[in-house]
VOFI-215676 format. One line per field, with one value per atom (N, C-alpha, C): residue number from 1; x, y, z; atom name. Coordinates in steps of 0.001 Angstrom, whole numbers, plus 500000, padded with zeros to 6 digits. Each point is the difference from the previous one (the first is absolute). Layout:
<sites>
n	[NUM, ...]
px	[X, ...]
py	[Y, ...]
pz	[Z, ...]
atom	[CA, ...]
</sites>
This chain:
<sites>
n	[1, 1, 1, 2, 2, 2, 3, 3, 3, 4, 4, 4, 5, 5, 5, 6, 6, 6, 7, 7, 7, 8, 8, 8, 9, 9, 9, 10, 10, 10, 11, 11, 11, 12, 12, 12, 13, 13, 13, 14, 14, 14, 15, 15, 15, 16, 16, 16, 17, 17, 17, 18, 18, 18, 19, 19, 19, 20, 20, 20, 21, 21, 21, 22, 22, 22, 23, 23, 23, 24, 24, 24, 25, 25, 25, 26, 26, 26, 27, 27, 27, 28, 28, 28, 29, 29, 29, 30, 30, 30, 31, 31, 31, 32, 32, 32, 33, 33, 33, 34, 34, 34, 35, 35, 35, 36, 36, 36, 37, 37, 37, 38, 38, 38, 39, 39, 39, 40, 40, 40, 41, 41, 41, 42, 42, 42, 43, 43, 43, 44, 44, 44, 45, 45, 45, 46, 46, 46, 47, 47, 47, 48, 48, 48, 49, 49, 49, 50, 50, 50, 51, 51, 51, 52, 52, 52, 53, 53, 53, 54, 54, 54, 55, 55, 55, 56, 56, 56, 57, 57, 57, 58, 58, 58, 59, 59, 59, 60, 60, 60, 61, 61, 61, 62, 62, 62, 63, 63, 63, 64, 64, 64, 65, 65, 65, 66, 66, 66, 67, 67, 67, 68, 68, 68, 69, 69, 69, 70, 70, 70, 71, 71, 71, 72, 72, 72, 73, 73, 73, 74, 74, 74, 75, 75, 75, 76, 76, 76, 77, 77, 77, 78, 78, 78, 79, 79, 79, 80, 80, 80, 81, 81, 81, 82, 82, 82, 83, 83, 83, 84, 84, 84, 85, 85, 85, 86, 86, 86, 87, 87, 87, 88, 88, 88, 89, 89, 89, 90, 90, 90, 91, 91, 91, 92, 92, 92, 93, 93, 93, 94, 94, 94, 95, 95, 95, 96, 96, 96, 97, 97, 97, 98, 98, 98, 99, 99, 99, 100, 100, 100, 101, 101, 101, 102, 102, 102, 103, 103, 103, 104, 104, 104, 105, 105, 105, 106, 106, 106, 107, 107, 107, 108, 108, 108, 109, 109, 109, 110, 110, 110, 111, 111, 111, 112, 112, 112, 113, 113, 113, 114, 114, 114, 115, 115, 115, 116, 116, 116, 117, 117, 117, 118, 118, 118, 119, 119, 119, 120, 120, 120, 121, 121, 121, 122, 122, 122, 123, 123, 123, 124, 124, 124, 125, 125, 125, 126, 126, 126, 127, 127, 127, 128, 128, 128, 129, 129, 129, 130, 130, 130, 131, 131, 131, 132, 132, 132, 133, 133, 133, 134, 134, 134, 135, 135, 135, 136, 136, 136, 137, 137, 137, 138, 138, 138, 139, 139, 139, 140, 140, 140, 141, 141, 141, 142, 142, 142, 143, 143, 143, 144, 144, 144, 145, 145, 145, 146, 146, 146, 147, 147, 147, 148, 148, 148, 149, 149, 149, 150, 150, 150, 151, 151, 151, 152, 152, 152, 153, 153, 153, 154, 154, 154, 155, 155, 155, 156, 156, 156, 157, 157, 157, 158, 158, 158, 159, 159, 159, 160, 160, 160, 161, 161, 161, 162, 162, 162, 163, 163, 163, 164, 164, 164, 165, 165, 165, 166, 166, 166, 167, 167, 167, 168, 168, 168, 169, 169, 169, 170, 170, 170, 171, 171, 171, 172, 172, 172, 173, 173, 173, 174, 174, 174, 175, 175, 175, 176, 176, 176, 177, 177, 177, 178, 178, 178, 179, 179, 179, 180, 180, 180, 181, 181, 181, 182, 182, 182, 183, 183, 183, 184, 184, 184, 185, 185, 185, 186, 186, 186, 187, 187, 187, 188, 188, 188, 189, 189, 189, 190, 190, 190, 191, 191, 191, 192, 192, 192, 193, 193, 193, 194, 194, 194, 195, 195, 195, 196, 196, 196, 197, 197, 197, 198, 198, 198, 199, 199, 199, 200, 200, 200, 201, 201, 201, 202, 202, 202, 203, 203, 203, 204, 204, 204, 205, 205, 205, 206, 206, 206, 207, 207, 207, 208, 208, 208, 209, 209, 209, 210, 210, 210, 211, 211, 211, 212, 212, 212, 213, 213, 213, 214, 214, 214, 215, 215, 215, 216, 216, 216, 217, 217, 217, 218, 218, 218, 219, 219, 219, 220, 220, 220, 221, 221, 221, 222, 222, 222, 223, 223, 223, 224, 224, 224, 225, 225, 225, 226, 226, 226, 227, 227, 227, 228, 228, 228, 229, 229, 229, 230, 230, 230, 231, 231, 231, 232, 232, 232, 233, 233, 233, 234, 234, 234, 235, 235, 235, 236, 236, 236, 237, 237, 237, 238, 238, 238, 239, 239, 239, 240, 240, 240, 241, 241, 241, 242, 242, 242, 243, 243, 243, 244, 244, 244, 245, 245, 245, 246, 246, 246, 247, 247, 247, 248, 248, 248, 249, 249, 249, 250, 250, 250, 251, 251, 251, 252, 252, 252, 253, 253, 253, 254, 254, 254, 255, 255, 255, 256, 256, 256, 257, 257, 257, 258, 258, 258]
px	[080604, 500689, 500664, 499290, 500570, 501256, 499955, 501163, 501181, 499731, 501070, 500645, 499156, 500543, 500879, 499531, 500777, 501319, 499960, 501221, 500984, 499451, 500856, 500653, 499223, 500534, 501113, 499801, 501015, 501288, 499878, 501184, 500733, 499235, 500599, 500733, 499357, 500622, 501260, 499977, 501195, 501121, 499677, 501017, 500571, 499127, 500482, 500930, 499645, 500858, 501401, 500084, 501287, 500899, 499433, 500821, 500719, 499674, 500428, 501042, 500286, 500901, 500557, 501020, 500334, 498686, 499914, 498788, 499801, 498929, 499690, 501147, 500618, 501107, 501153, 500382, 501131, 499795, 498822, 499737, 499998, 499514, 500004, 501416, 500844, 501405, 500665, 499749, 500584, 499580, 498707, 499522, 500603, 500154, 500588, 501449, 500779, 501399, 500077, 499147, 499999, 499733, 499053, 499657, 501207, 500882, 501187, 501036, 499898, 501012, 499450, 498754, 499457, 500568, 500192, 500347, 498775, 500220, 498880, 498971, 500473, 499092, 499204, 500688, 499316, 499002, 500388, 499108, 498714, 500131, 498829, 499079, 500584, 499180, 499344, 500776, 499457, 498850, 500171, 498974, 498795, 500150, 498841, 499173, 500690, 499305, 499271, 500638, 499426, 498901, 498766, 498875, 499398, 500138, 499399, 500853, 501327, 500916, 501284, 500732, 501358, 500898, 501228, 500934, 500204, 500089, 500200, 498829, 498792, 498813, 499588, 500481, 499544, 500521, 501061, 500586, 499096, 498983, 499085, 498792, 499863, 498783, 499763, 501042, 499809, 499569, 500345, 499512, 498544, 499609, 498611, 499053, 500508, 499166, 499771, 500695, 499935, 498623, 499202, 498648, 499051, 500439, 499173, 500355, 499040, 500276, 500401, 499681, 500375, 501511, 500707, 501448, 500787, 499335, 500677, 501098, 499852, 501008, 501361, 500032, 501260, 500736, 499437, 500610, 501437, 500276, 501352, 501006, 499515, 500896, 500904, 499630, 500683, 501280, 500267, 501112, 500522, 501115, 500515, 500645, 499865, 500603, 501179, 501182, 501218, 500714, 500227, 500682, 501432, 500508, 501397, 500896, 501046, 500961, 499575, 498831, 499514, 499791, 499941, 499721, 498654, 499514, 498715, 500013, 501145, 500101, 499923, 500175, 499991, 498612, 499042, 498683, 499009, 498873, 498901, 499124, 499956, 499249, 498515, 499383, 498568, 499276, 499165, 499301, 499062, 499634, 499142, 500795, 501342, 500853, 500583, 501149, 500649, 500590, 500576, 500443, 501080, 500809, 501044, 499404, 499251, 499465, 499021, 499230, 499017, 500685, 501016, 500743, 500605, 500627, 500627, 498967, 498811, 498963, 499391, 499824, 499475, 500928, 501290, 500966, 499804, 499854, 499780, 498710, 498935, 498707, 499984, 500694, 500075, 500810, 500983, 500800, 499257, 499240, 499292, 498596, 499490, 498629, 498969, 500367, 499072, 499751, 498842, 499744, 499146, 500560, 499320, 499835, 501025, 499937, 498958, 499961, 499062, 499295, 498980, 499118, 500573, 500905, 500471, 501335, 500507, 501308, 500046, 498945, 499983, 500110, 499219, 500043, 501394, 500608, 501329, 501040, 499941, 500951, 499782, 498739, 499714, 500438, 499806, 500454, 501518, 500665, 501461, 500545, 499416, 500424, 499910, 498889, 499784, 500971, 500139, 500762, 501506, 500477, 501418, 500276, 499055, 500139, 500020, 499053, 499891, 501273, 500582, 501145, 501215, 500002, 501115, 499790, 498828, 499777, 500511, 501029, 500661, 499069, 498931, 499121, 498983, 500010, 499193, 500713, 501277, 500718, 500268, 498932, 500009, 500043, 499791, 499960, 498538, 499702, 498622, 499519, 500915, 499579, 499468, 500401, 499431, 499275, 499711, 499251, 500666, 501297, 500712, 499976, 499997, 499997, 498620, 498943, 498637, 499644, 500579, 499703, 500939, 500941, 500908, 499380, 499420, 499316, 501011, 499924, 500873, 499158, 500630, 499380, 500806, 499314, 500642, 499624, 500976, 499736, 498792, 499958, 498983, 498717, 499813, 498784, 500230, 499067, 500127, 499938, 500938, 500033, 500786, 500522, 500851, 501188, 500994, 501266, 499822, 499151, 499796, 499450, 499047, 499402, 501001, 500890, 501047, 500804, 500342, 500803, 499178, 498751, 499154, 499773, 499701, 499481, 500639, 500213, 500336, 501314, 501033, 501299, 499885, 499282, 499812, 499135, 498852, 499061, 500545, 500914, 500580, 500772, 500451, 500727, 499074, 498702, 498990, 500274, 500282, 500221, 498920, 499640, 499125, 500788, 499301, 500732, 500920, 499597, 500851, 501252, 499834, 501161, 500935, 499419, 500796, 500726, 499261, 500584, 501170, 499849, 501094, 501192, 499707, 501055, 500830, 499330, 500766, 500598, 499417, 500488, 501186, 500232, 500928, 501438, 500407, 501409, 500249, 499037, 500197, 500952, 501095, 501033, 499734, 500557, 499802, 500513, 501122, 500547, 499073, 499286, 499047, 498812, 499518, 498889, 500383, 501176, 500453, 500134, 500592, 500201, 498669, 499130, 498720, 499128, 500036, 499150, 500556, 501241, 500592, 499736, 499397, 499706, 498651, 499735, 498777, 498980, 498781, 498947, 500430, 500666, 500425, 501151, 500804, 501025, 499331, 498917, 499312, 499442, 499457, 499456, 501111, 501147, 501112, 500492, 500021, 500386, 499055, 498698, 499038, 500188, 500229, 500223, 501230, 501044, 501227, 499787, 499078, 499750, 499035, 499202, 498886, 500445, 501132, 500447, 500164, 500513, 500224, 498691, 498889, 498705, 499603, 500575, 499616, 500949, 500730, 501019, 499402, 499144, 499390, 499670, 499789, 499669, 498523, 499660, 498613, 499163, 498744, 499079, 500555, 500637, 500668, 499005, 500382, 499296, 500933, 499786, 500900, 499748, 501112, 499884, 501047, 500486, 500935, 501256, 500522, 501248, 499845, 498917, 499759, 499807, 499247, 499766, 501303, 500815, 501262, 500932, 499937, 500869, 499672, 498752, 499571, 499554, 500025, 499499, 500787, 501299, 500821, 499666, 499684, 499607, 498685, 499048, 498716, 500219, 500804, 500272, 500638, 500975, 500681, 499028, 499125, 499087, 498964, 499585, 499099, 500713, 501240, 500801, 500140, 500434, 500244, 498721, 498904, 498728, 499584, 500110, 499616, 500880, 501293, 500941, 499800, 499808, 499829, 498661, 498958, 498717, 500144, 500685, 500241, 500776, 500990, 500777, 499138, 499072, 499092, 499111, 499406, 499084, 500738, 501219, 500802, 500282, 500310, 500309, 498769, 498824, 498763, 499498, 500119, 499335, 500940, 501283, 500914, 500418]
py	[621064, 499707, 501267, 501132, 501267, 500348, 499780, 500283, 499135, 498734, 499090, 500498, 500465, 500504, 501221, 500903, 501200, 499638, 499075, 499578, 499370, 499177, 499348, 501035, 501014, 501053, 500761, 500308, 500732, 499199, 498705, 499142, 500014, 499893, 500003, 501300, 501120, 501293, 500179, 499567, 500103, 499155, 498812, 499135, 500623, 500609, 500619, 501152, 500798, 501113, 499505, 498930, 499537, 499469, 499751, 499518, 501113, 501241, 501074, 500950, 500004, 501031, 499588, 500782, 499821, 499936, 499151, 499948, 501316, 500086, 501243, 500461, 499076, 500382, 500586, 499345, 500477, 501405, 500280, 501346, 501044, 499624, 500946, 500256, 498991, 500178, 501012, 499877, 500932, 501434, 500188, 501330, 500512, 499101, 500384, 500467, 499221, 500368, 501317, 500162, 501246, 501200, 499846, 501100, 500444, 499070, 500335, 500793, 499940, 500646, 501187, 500390, 501198, 501255, 501030, 501292, 500534, 500961, 500560, 500629, 500694, 500667, 498984, 498994, 498979, 499227, 499670, 499260, 500779, 501287, 500842, 500039, 500187, 500124, 498671, 498936, 498684, 499636, 500218, 499615, 500931, 501184, 500860, 499484, 499473, 499466, 498706, 499157, 498700, 500161, 499877, 500147, 498657, 498989, 498691, 499159, 500016, 499144, 500766, 499545, 500491, 499442, 500482, 499487, 498501, 499559, 498583, 499152, 500488, 499220, 500139, 501035, 500267, 498988, 499272, 499062, 498836, 499738, 498883, 500411, 501291, 500492, 499368, 499848, 499451, 498540, 499284, 498630, 499979, 500959, 500060, 500219, 500655, 500326, 498822, 498910, 498902, 499359, 500146, 499441, 500857, 501194, 500918, 499865, 499561, 499770, 501279, 501159, 501265, 500229, 499235, 500187, 498820, 499124, 498835, 500400, 501161, 500446, 500229, 500071, 500214, 498703, 498853, 498728, 499867, 500409, 499837, 500971, 500999, 500995, 499438, 498872, 499483, 499217, 499716, 499113, 500296, 499376, 500001, 498639, 499481, 498707, 500243, 499566, 500170, 498656, 499453, 498704, 500054, 498855, 499906, 500504, 500724, 500476, 501241, 500537, 501209, 501109, 501231, 501153, 500593, 500923, 500625, 500629, 500591, 500673, 499023, 498706, 498989, 499438, 500268, 499396, 500997, 499480, 500858, 500252, 501221, 500272, 499693, 499612, 499761, 501318, 500054, 501249, 500466, 499096, 500366, 500566, 499994, 500494, 498885, 500243, 499055, 500774, 499295, 500656, 501053, 499804, 500981, 501243, 499815, 501157, 500800, 499317, 500715, 500808, 499440, 500787, 501237, 499821, 501136, 501067, 499578, 500961, 500665, 499253, 500591, 501091, 499786, 501012, 501288, 499876, 501168, 500713, 499247, 500599, 500668, 499421, 500628, 501292, 500048, 501229, 501095, 499623, 500993, 500293, 499111, 500081, 499889, 499308, 499711, 498493, 499583, 498592, 499367, 498977, 499261, 498526, 499451, 498584, 499762, 500893, 499893, 501339, 500023, 501155, 501229, 499797, 501165, 499712, 501001, 499930, 498944, 499895, 499014, 498588, 499701, 498675, 499749, 501021, 499841, 499641, 500641, 499682, 498576, 499623, 498652, 498943, 500279, 499067, 499908, 501138, 500004, 499195, 500182, 499237, 498506, 499587, 498578, 499467, 500698, 499468, 500042, 500973, 499987, 498776, 499649, 498753, 498803, 499951, 498856, 499741, 501037, 499817, 499455, 500116, 499475, 498541, 499444, 498575, 499274, 499157, 499425, 499354, 499359, 499289, 500918, 501283, 500960, 500449, 499714, 500129, 498558, 499335, 498550, 499465, 498697, 499285, 499789, 500305, 499870, 498558, 499043, 498607, 499421, 500547, 499500, 501105, 501109, 501113, 500510, 500207, 500533, 499094, 498683, 499041, 499601, 500624, 499633, 498579, 499519, 498640, 498947, 500412, 499053, 499568, 498808, 499510, 499436, 500455, 499523, 499833, 499499, 499980, 500900, 500648, 500827, 499412, 499349, 499274, 499071, 499308, 498997, 500498, 501316, 500567, 500349, 499615, 500263, 501492, 500473, 501403, 500090, 501158, 500135, 500880, 499961, 500684, 501506, 500558, 501446, 500412, 499248, 500332, 499844, 499031, 499840, 501283, 500584, 501224, 501232, 500018, 501129, 500080, 498856, 500032, 499031, 498761, 498957, 500250, 500382, 500236, 501131, 501050, 501156, 499623, 499390, 499693, 498936, 499172, 498955, 500589, 501238, 500659, 500462, 500046, 500366, 501373, 500954, 501378, 500895, 501050, 501013, 500778, 500784, 500761, 501028, 500551, 500980, 499322, 498823, 499253, 499632, 499557, 499704, 501254, 501116, 501243, 500464, 499949, 500391, 499063, 498718, 499003, 500263, 500208, 500151, 501393, 500984, 501371, 500309, 499173, 500362, 500146, 499246, 500000, 500614, 500746, 500631, 501176, 499952, 501031, 501132, 501165, 501168, 499736, 499287, 499731, 499082, 499108, 499120, 500804, 500915, 500844, 500749, 500582, 500759, 499117, 498826, 499087, 499471, 499579, 499429, 501034, 501244, 501030, 500564, 499692, 500480, 499050, 498855, 499021, 500305, 499353, 500253, 498877, 500255, 498989, 498743, 500182, 498846, 499257, 500713, 499329, 499092, 500480, 499217, 498715, 500134, 498830, 499009, 500502, 499116, 499266, 500688, 499337, 498841, 500237, 498929, 498853, 500334, 498964, 499161, 500662, 499288, 499098, 500390, 499238, 498840, 500028, 499051, 498552, 499759, 498620, 499268, 500693, 499382, 499602, 500604, 499667, 498549, 499421, 498663, 498910, 500275, 499056, 498910, 499184, 498897, 498889, 498802, 498849, 499992, 499219, 499862, 499441, 500459, 499593, 500363, 501143, 500403, 500393, 499680, 500485, 501000, 501282, 501046, 500282, 500094, 500214, 501013, 499805, 500937, 500206, 498926, 500117, 500971, 499860, 500902, 501431, 500176, 501333, 500649, 499279, 500546, 500344, 499188, 500199, 501307, 500411, 501153, 501202, 499881, 501081, 501294, 499911, 501200, 500715, 499219, 500614, 500744, 499391, 500649, 501291, 499954, 501185, 501097, 499625, 500978, 500671, 499209, 500578, 500913, 499678, 500889, 501301, 499890, 501191, 500891, 499410, 500764, 500643, 499246, 500549, 501215, 499910, 501119, 501218, 499791, 501112, 500657, 499191, 500545, 500705, 499482, 500690, 501377, 500057, 501293, 500930, 499460, 500830, 500601, 499200, 500519, 501096, 499737, 500980, 501278, 499863, 501187, 500820, 499327, 500716, 500713, 499504, 500582, 501117, 499802, 500900, 500885, 499741, 500799, 501288]
pz	[717444, 498737, 499442, 500096, 499536, 500785, 501312, 500852, 499600, 499669, 499585, 498718, 499045, 498734, 500231, 500853, 500303, 500655, 500959, 500689, 499024, 499088, 499010, 499096, 499592, 499149, 500699, 501273, 500751, 500111, 500242, 500073, 498672, 498897, 498665, 499737, 500354, 499748, 500826, 501240, 500842, 499430, 499535, 499407, 498754, 499172, 498764, 500297, 501013, 500380, 500351, 500737, 500503, 498884, 498843, 498890, 499275, 500317, 499119, 500559, 501243, 500518, 501356, 500481, 501412, 500757, 500999, 500807, 500735, 500762, 500692, 500884, 500700, 500892, 499208, 498906, 499209, 499475, 499449, 499469, 501111, 501158, 501124, 500500, 499951, 500378, 499067, 498708, 499028, 500321, 500276, 500357, 501296, 500970, 501290, 499813, 499268, 499770, 499237, 498995, 499236, 500906, 500921, 500900, 500817, 500344, 500801, 499199, 498684, 499154, 499207, 500285, 499371, 500663, 499208, 500578, 500742, 500873, 500768, 499064, 498982, 499059, 499203, 499480, 499206, 500849, 501224, 500891, 500252, 500255, 500261, 498788, 498822, 498795, 499623, 500075, 499646, 500926, 501277, 500957, 499992, 499411, 499762, 498823, 498993, 498823, 500344, 500815, 500342, 501049, 499580, 500921, 500386, 499127, 500268, 500936, 499781, 500744, 500292, 501006, 500223, 498901, 499923, 498997, 500186, 501251, 500284, 499511, 500175, 499663, 498542, 499324, 498635, 498994, 500343, 499056, 499640, 500783, 499718, 499167, 499731, 499357, 498630, 499202, 498661, 500033, 501052, 500141, 500446, 500831, 500438, 498820, 498952, 498847, 499064, 500214, 499035, 499900, 501032, 499957, 499171, 499606, 499220, 498526, 499200, 498570, 499271, 500558, 499358, 499996, 500827, 500099, 499430, 499287, 499438, 499013, 499378, 499037, 500651, 501324, 500716, 500311, 499671, 500389, 499519, 498796, 499444, 500598, 500727, 500575, 501089, 500584, 501179, 499680, 498753, 499671, 498594, 499676, 498633, 499764, 498796, 499650, 499067, 500440, 499202, 499936, 498810, 499884, 500526, 500388, 500411, 498869, 500376, 499012, 499247, 500318, 499339, 501021, 499515, 500832, 499577, 500784, 499696, 498612, 499639, 498709, 498821, 500284, 498939, 499714, 500860, 499848, 499401, 499522, 499567, 501224, 500493, 501233, 499843, 501098, 500020, 499709, 498972, 499686, 501110, 500891, 501128, 501169, 499866, 501066, 500832, 500587, 500901, 501158, 500949, 501229, 499740, 498973, 499686, 499367, 498921, 499278, 500852, 500840, 500816, 501105, 500639, 500997, 499345, 498869, 499306, 499662, 499555, 499645, 501224, 501083, 501230, 500528, 499899, 500443, 499213, 498685, 499140, 500385, 500197, 500312, 501372, 500966, 501320, 499950, 499129, 499878, 499253, 498986, 499191, 500516, 500853, 500526, 498875, 498936, 498901, 500000, 500509, 500259, 498896, 499382, 498940, 500371, 500635, 500391, 501072, 500967, 501118, 500167, 500861, 500039, 500691, 500971, 500744, 500685, 500694, 500639, 501101, 500773, 501084, 499445, 498984, 499380, 499429, 499400, 499405, 501051, 501158, 501075, 500481, 500222, 500493, 498996, 498720, 498962, 499983, 500171, 500008, 501175, 501174, 501184, 499713, 499444, 499727, 498959, 498901, 498872, 500238, 500759, 500376, 500868, 500852, 500745, 499080, 499071, 499091, 499211, 499449, 499104, 500735, 501335, 500787, 500424, 499744, 500238, 498760, 500126, 498813, 498997, 500446, 499080, 499323, 500336, 499249, 498736, 499894, 498732, 499580, 499612, 499901, 498594, 499922, 498727, 499602, 498749, 499528, 500056, 499749, 499903, 501305, 501146, 501261, 500773, 499287, 500583, 501279, 499908, 501151, 501208, 499765, 501097, 500476, 499459, 500409, 499603, 498898, 499535, 500591, 500833, 500647, 501320, 500021, 501191, 501003, 501221, 501071, 501259, 501033, 501315, 500930, 500889, 501021, 501347, 500636, 501247, 499835, 498854, 499757, 499368, 499907, 499428, 498533, 499145, 498570, 499706, 499182, 499602, 498695, 499672, 498818, 500335, 499151, 500286, 500131, 499158, 500065, 501361, 500490, 501293, 501141, 499894, 501011, 500121, 498839, 500021, 500363, 499618, 500366, 501504, 500609, 501368, 500978, 499571, 500967, 500731, 499284, 500651, 501006, 499607, 500891, 501203, 499738, 501087, 500953, 499516, 500848, 501178, 499878, 501094, 501117, 499734, 500999, 500626, 499137, 500425, 499396, 500694, 499418, 498947, 499185, 498981, 500650, 501149, 500672, 500571, 500588, 500496, 498848, 498896, 498807, 499527, 499936, 499520, 500836, 501311, 500889, 499836, 499812, 499837, 498748, 498857, 498756, 499859, 500672, 499864, 500901, 501021, 501071, 499536, 499004, 499595, 498631, 499479, 498695, 500160, 499257, 500085, 499011, 500270, 499125, 498590, 499900, 498673, 499210, 500724, 499320, 499482, 500814, 499570, 498728, 500006, 498832, 498773, 500175, 498874, 499474, 500899, 499572, 499309, 500495, 499412, 498699, 499698, 498748, 498836, 500277, 498949, 499348, 498868, 499245, 500189, 499564, 500061, 499247, 498882, 499208, 500667, 500778, 500816, 501033, 500616, 501030, 499388, 498793, 499321, 499659, 499565, 499670, 501235, 501144, 501252, 500304, 499875, 500256, 499016, 498749, 498999, 500338, 500477, 500376, 501216, 500881, 501225, 499806, 498961, 499905, 499825, 499348, 499783, 501321, 501008, 501304, 500677, 499604, 500605, 499718, 498943, 499556, 500523, 501049, 500465, 500905, 499425, 500748, 499017, 500526, 499171, 499624, 498996, 499582, 501160, 500086, 501072, 501379, 500066, 501240, 501083, 501232, 501172, 500675, 499685, 500467, 501479, 500746, 501443, 500461, 501220, 500602, 499158, 499433, 499244, 498834, 499262, 498872, 500491, 501063, 500552, 500445, 500749, 500471, 498839, 498957, 498846, 499260, 500069, 499208, 500824, 501313, 500842, 499804, 499861, 499820, 498696, 498960, 498735, 500158, 500688, 500248, 500782, 501046, 500802, 499158, 499175, 499153, 499048, 499377, 499016, 500666, 501214, 500720, 500376, 500442, 500312, 498771, 498909, 498782, 499477, 500040, 499520, 500819, 501338, 500845, 499798, 499953, 499818, 498634, 498986, 498650, 499846, 500618, 499993, 500646, 501123, 500657, 499090, 499285, 499078, 498918, 499461, 498970, 500566, 501154, 500600, 500409, 500491, 500332, 498747, 498902, 498750, 499452, 500308, 499502, 500907, 501321, 500947, 500820, 499987, 500832, 499285]
atom	[N, CA, C, N, CA, C, N, CA, C, N, CA, C, N, CA, C, N, CA, C, N, CA, C, N, CA, C, N, CA, C, N, CA, C, N, CA, C, N, CA, C, N, CA, C, N, CA, C, N, CA, C, N, CA, C, N, CA, C, N, CA, C, N, CA, C, N, CA, C, N, CA, C, N, CA, C, N, CA, C, N, CA, C, N, CA, C, N, CA, C, N, CA, C, N, CA, C, N, CA, C, N, CA, C, N, CA, C, N, CA, C, N, CA, C, N, CA, C, N, CA, C, N, CA, C, N, CA, C, N, CA, C, N, CA, C, N, CA, C, N, CA, C, N, CA, C, N, CA, C, N, CA, C, N, CA, C, N, CA, C, N, CA, C, N, CA, C, N, CA, C, N, CA, C, N, CA, C, N, CA, C, N, CA, C, N, CA, C, N, CA, C, N, CA, C, N, CA, C, N, CA, C, N, CA, C, N, CA, C, N, CA, C, N, CA, C, N, CA, C, N, CA, C, N, CA, C, N, CA, C, N, CA, C, N, CA, C, N, CA, C, N, CA, C, N, CA, C, N, CA, C, N, CA, C, N, CA, C, N, CA, C, N, CA, C, N, CA, C, N, CA, C, N, CA, C, N, CA, C, N, CA, C, N, CA, C, N, CA, C, N, CA, C, N, CA, C, N, CA, C, N, CA, C, N, CA, C, N, CA, C, N, CA, C, N, CA, C, N, CA, C, N, CA, C, N, CA, C, N, CA, C, N, CA, C, N, CA, C, N, CA, C, N, CA, C, N, CA, C, N, CA, C, N, CA, C, N, CA, C, N, CA, C, N, CA, C, N, CA, C, N, CA, C, N, CA, C, N, CA, C, N, CA, C, N, CA, C, N, CA, C, N, CA, C, N, CA, C, N, CA, C, N, CA, C, N, CA, C, N, CA, C, N, CA, C, N, CA, C, N, CA, C, N, CA, C, N, CA, C, N, CA, C, N, CA, C, N, CA, C, N, CA, C, N, CA, C, N, CA, C, N, CA, C, N, CA, C, N, CA, C, N, CA, C, N, CA, C, N, CA, C, N, CA, C, N, CA, C, N, CA, C, N, CA, C, N, CA, C, N, CA, C, N, CA, C, N, CA, C, N, CA, C, N, CA, C, N, CA, C, N, CA, C, N, CA, C, N, CA, C, N, CA, C, N, CA, C, N, CA, C, N, CA, C, N, CA, C, N, CA, C, N, CA, C, N, CA, C, N, CA, C, N, CA, C, N, CA, C, N, CA, C, N, CA, C, N, CA, C, N, CA, C, N, CA, C, N, CA, C, N, CA, C, N, CA, C, N, CA, C, N, CA, C, N, CA, C, N, CA, C, N, CA, C, N, CA, C, N, CA, C, N, CA, C, N, CA, C, N, CA, C, N, CA, C, N, CA, C, N, CA, C, N, CA, C, N, CA, C, N, CA, C, N, CA, C, N, CA, C, N, CA, C, N, CA, C, N, CA, C, N, CA, C, N, CA, C, N, CA, C, N, CA, C, N, CA, C, N, CA, C, N, CA, C, N, CA, C, N, CA, C, N, CA, C, N, CA, C, N, CA, C, N, CA, C, N, CA, C, N, CA, C, N, CA, C, N, CA, C, N, CA, C, N, CA, C, N, CA, C, N, CA, C, N, CA, C, N, CA, C, N, CA, C, N, CA, C, N, CA, C, N, CA, C, N, CA, C, N, CA, C, N, CA, C, N, CA, C, N, CA, C, N, CA, C, N, CA, C, N, CA, C, N, CA, C, N, CA, C, N, CA, C, N, CA, C, N, CA, C, N, CA, C, N, CA, C, N, CA, C, N, CA, C, N, CA, C, N, CA, C, N, CA, C, N, CA, C, N, CA, C, N, CA, C, N, CA, C, N, CA, C, N, CA, C, N, CA, C, N, CA, C, N, CA, C, N, CA, C, N, CA, C, N, CA, C, N, CA, C, N, CA, C, N, CA, C, N, CA, C, N, CA, C, N, CA, C, N, CA, C, N, CA, C, N, CA, C, N, CA, C]
</sites>
């Protein structure tokens, strides 16, 4: 009976994790792409700081912590809710922090080496990897009324799920690629001018892009059974956001460590 309870708890925790961010593959893709665009100096320094995980693997750390009640205060860090027709500057920010304010603060703390949000430099890098990924998932800059698509019940190839999870994991996992295969795929055609343009934008620009993209996520009928057509329709957007997240993460780390 004890084993059953433990197994049930683990299933619940895994399900909860998947509601909150790019799935494990997506976050690892972001880290992989970032690694390809780090300067030699930044790469050396970042990988010296990271003792628990590589840059590719560190993006999942904040999700692993969700089972620990000591880190519940970080729940709001993964997303921001902005109504249609409004910008971040128009809303009252969550006093507990949101994905925009926390990324901006982590950048400051990594540059000054004065850590208040998290305990140390390693944690700050791992949090940055994760949250830069999150802000590029369109439904992480979501609508409060449906919790960023978590309350939108759909089917994925006949299996009950929700819209947020489809964007976090299902579209990516449906390709049946490892994170390294995904990373090589999305990184192969990134041009120098794109790197320059993407890295010249701000955290709030990234959030606005996600906000602009989110309406298209809802392009299905009520009680929809999402399949290949939906995946094909949105796969390029998913690829673009993974590319941009990785390149921009590298730009931040280069600016801090190069």
